[in-house]
C-alpha positions, 0 to 999 in steps of 0.5 A: 367900256368892256364886256363884264364877264363873271368868273364866278362859275369857273371859280366855283368849279375850280376852287370849291367842287374840285376840291370836294371832288364833286362833278358840276353835273351832280349839282343844283347851282343857284344864287340865294339873290337873283338880281345883280348887286352894284357896288360903289365901284360898279356905279362909278363905272356906270356913271362914267359911261353915262348911265345912271344906276344906284348902289344896292349891295348894302341891301343884300340882307333885304334882298336875300330874306325877300328870296328865301320862298324861292330858294325853299323851293329849290331845296325841296324840288332838289332834295340835296344830300348836302347844301353848300353855302358860300360866304357868311352873307349867304350862310347868315341868311339861311341859317338865321344867324349874325355875320359873325355867328356865320363866320364861325361856321366856315369849318367844312363840318356838316350843319344840321338844320331843319329847313322846309319839312326836314333836316338839311345838311349844310356845309359852310364854306368862304366864297371862291373869290376869298380863297383865290385872293393870295395877298399875304394878310388873307388867312383863307387860301390856306385854311381852305387848302389845309383844313376846311376843303378837306374836312368838307371833302370828307363830309360830302363822302361820308353823307354820299355814302349814306343810305337815302330814302 
C-alpha cells in the first residue's frame, strides 16, 4: 500500500548522537537482531495486501540470544571505548539482566562489564522512538533531556579523554 520507510537512523542521529555530541562517522552502528520483527499491526497490514506473514516480535529475546555471537564479533572488531545500548530489550540481552533490571540501567552512566575478553563500557539509553513520543503520560523525553542525556554526554567525554592502548 505504501513504501515502508524507517526513520530509525535519522532518529538515532538527531536524538541520541546530537545530544551526546558524537559524530555519526565516529560510530559503528549495528542492530542486535538482524531480521525485521513483525508485530501484530504489521501482520494485519500484510494480510490486507493478501500476503501471509506471522508475528515474530514476541520472539525478540530468542533472536537476540541467537545473535549474541555476532554482536560479540562486531564489538571485538570495532573495539569501542563505549557501547550505547538502546532500550530494555537490548540492554537485558547484552548485559544478561531481566527487562526490569535493564530499565534501572537507563541512566546515562557507564556500566562496566566484561564481554568477550575485556571490560567494556556500556551506556544504556531509551530508544529514540520513546524519547520522541511527547504524550503527556510519557516521562522519557523529559528524563532524557534533563538527566540521562547530559549524564551520558559527560560519560562519553570522560571516556574519550582517557588514553587508549
